C-alpha positions in Angstrom: 0.0 0.0 0.0 3.0 2.3 0.0 2.2 3.0 -3.6 -1.0 4.6 -2.4 1.1 7.0 -0.3 2.9 8.0 -3.5 -0.4 8.6 -5.2 -1.6 10.6 -2.3 1.5 12.8 -2.1 1.8 13.3 -5.8 -1.9 14.1 -6.3 -1.7 16.5 -3.4 1.1 18.3 -5.2 -1.1 18.6 -8.3 -4.0 20.0 -6.2 -1.8 22.5 -4.4 -0.6 23.9 -7.8 -4.3 24.6 -8.6 -4.5 26.6 -5.4 -8.3 26.8 -5.0 -9.7 26.5 -1.5 -11.3 23.1 -2.3 -8.1 21.7 -3.8 -5.9 22.9 -0.9 -8.4 21.2 1.5 -8.3 18.0 -0.5 -4.5 18.1 -0.7 -4.3 18.4 3.1 -6.6 15.4 3.5 -4.4 13.4 1.1 -1.2 14.4 2.9 -2.5 13.9 6.4 -4.2 10.6 6.2 -2.8 8.3 8.9 -3.1 5.2 6.7 -2.7 4.7 3.0 -6.0 5.5 1.2 -7.8 2.9 -0.9 -10.5 5.4 -2.1 -9.7 8.6 -3.9 -12.4 11.3 -4.2 -11.6 14.2 -6.5 -15.3 15.1 -6.9 -16.4 18.7 -7.6 -12.9 20.2 -7.4 -13.1 22.2 -10.6 -10.1 20.3 -11.9 -8.6 21.5 -15.2 -7.9 19.0 -17.9 -4.1 19.3 -17.4 -4.6 18.5 -13.7 -6.8 15.5 -14.5 -4.2 14.3 -17.0 -1.5 14.8 -14.4 -3.4 12.6 -11.9 -4.0 10.0 -14.6 -0.2 9.9 -15.2 0.4 9.4 -11.5 -2.1 6.5 -11.6 -0.5 5.1 -14.7 3.0 5.1 -13.1 1.4 3.1 -10.2 -0.8 1.0 -12.5 0.4 -2.3 -10.8 -1.0 -1.0 -7.6 -3.5 -3.6 -6.2 -4.9 -1.5 -3.4 -7.0 1.2 -5.0 -10.7 0.3 -4.6 -12.5 3.4 -5.8 -11.9 6.7 -7.5 -14.2 9.6 -8.4 -13.8 12.6 -10.6 -17.5 13.3 -10.8 -18.6 16.9 -11.4 -15.3 18.0 -12.9 -16.8 19.3 -16.1 -13.5 19.9 -17.8 -12.6 16.2 -17.8 -14.2 15.6 -21.2 -13.1 13.0 -23.7 -9.4 13.6 -23.3 -9.6 13.1 -19.5 -11.8 10.0 -19.9 -9.3 8.5 -22.3 -6.4 9.3 -20.0 -8.2 7.7 -17.1 -9.2 4.6 -19.1 -5.6 4.0 -19.9 -4.4 4.6 -16.3 -6.8 2.9 -13.9 -5.4 -0.1 -12.0 -7.0 -3.5 -12.2 -7.9 -3.4 -8.5 -10.5 -0.6 -9.1 -14.0 -1.7 -8.1 -15.9 1.6 -8.3 -15.5 4.6 -10.6 -17.4 7.9 -10.6 -17.4 10.1 -13.7 -20.8 11.8 -13.4 -21.4 15.0 -15.3 -17.9 15.3 -16.7 -18.9 16.3 -20.2 -17.6 13.0 -21.7 -18.7 12.4 -25.3 -18.3 9.6 -27.8 -14.5 9.3 -27.9 -14.2 9.3 -24.1 -17.2 7.1 -23.7 -15.9 4.6 -26.2 -12.5 4.4 -24.3 -14.4 3.9 -21.0 -16.6 1.2 -22.6 -13.4 -0.7 -23.8 -11.9 -0.3 -20.4 -15.1 -1.6 -18.6 -15.0 -4.7 -20.8 -11.5 -5.5 -19.6 -11.6 -4.3 -15.9 -11.4 -7.5 -13.9 -12.6 -6.2 -10.5 -15.0 -3.5 -11.5 -18.3 -3.6 -9.7 -19.8 -0.2 -10.5 -19.2 2.7 -12.8 -21.3 5.8 -12.6 -21.2 7.8 -15.9 -24.6 9.5 -16.0 -25.1 13.1 -17.2 -22.5 12.8 -19.9 -23.0 13.2 -23.7 -23.4 9.7 -25.2 -25.2 8.8 -28.4 -28.0 6.3 -28.3 -25.7 3.8 -29.9 -23.1 4.2 -27.2 -25.8 3.9 -24.5 -26.9 0.6 -26.1 -23.3 -0.6 -26.0 -23.1 0.3 -22.3 -26.4 -1.6 -21.8 -24.9 -4.6 -23.7 -21.7 -4.6 -21.6 -23.9 -4.6 -18.4 -25.5 -7.8 -19.7 -22.2 -9.4 -20.6 -20.8 -8.5 -17.1 -23.7 -9.0 -14.8 -21.5 -8.4 -11.7 -20.7 -4.9 -13.0 -23.3 -2.2 -12.6 -23.0 0.5 -15.3 -25.1 3.6 -14.4 -25.5 5.8 -17.4 
């Protein structure tokens, strides 16, 4: 779980660079946790796309980490397709829950997430509602939910 400490410290540095009150408070939480975190909540922080990509890069460097259970970037509306693609390429296999609600993800990001969902071995729930998916992509999410009955895809 020491890798989680690395993720915490490096993510806190990214948040401190942003400098908003919410990001500084989240950075303090990440830095001061007495135990390594298994759940990372970056919800509603107003993260820029470069900040999201930086955090995705941190996750990618620690991709072999088997101790991250959940992560949320919900309500970071600048995430978009590019951020969704970066996250889909970076999330560790240990992830069981992902939150990406109202992140302005469209077809390209949604397709990357769909491909990731198909391969994510431990995923139990992904919340991707309030994004901008076509009816065809919504049907594909519905189909993957049927193919992986132990994975709840909320879209």
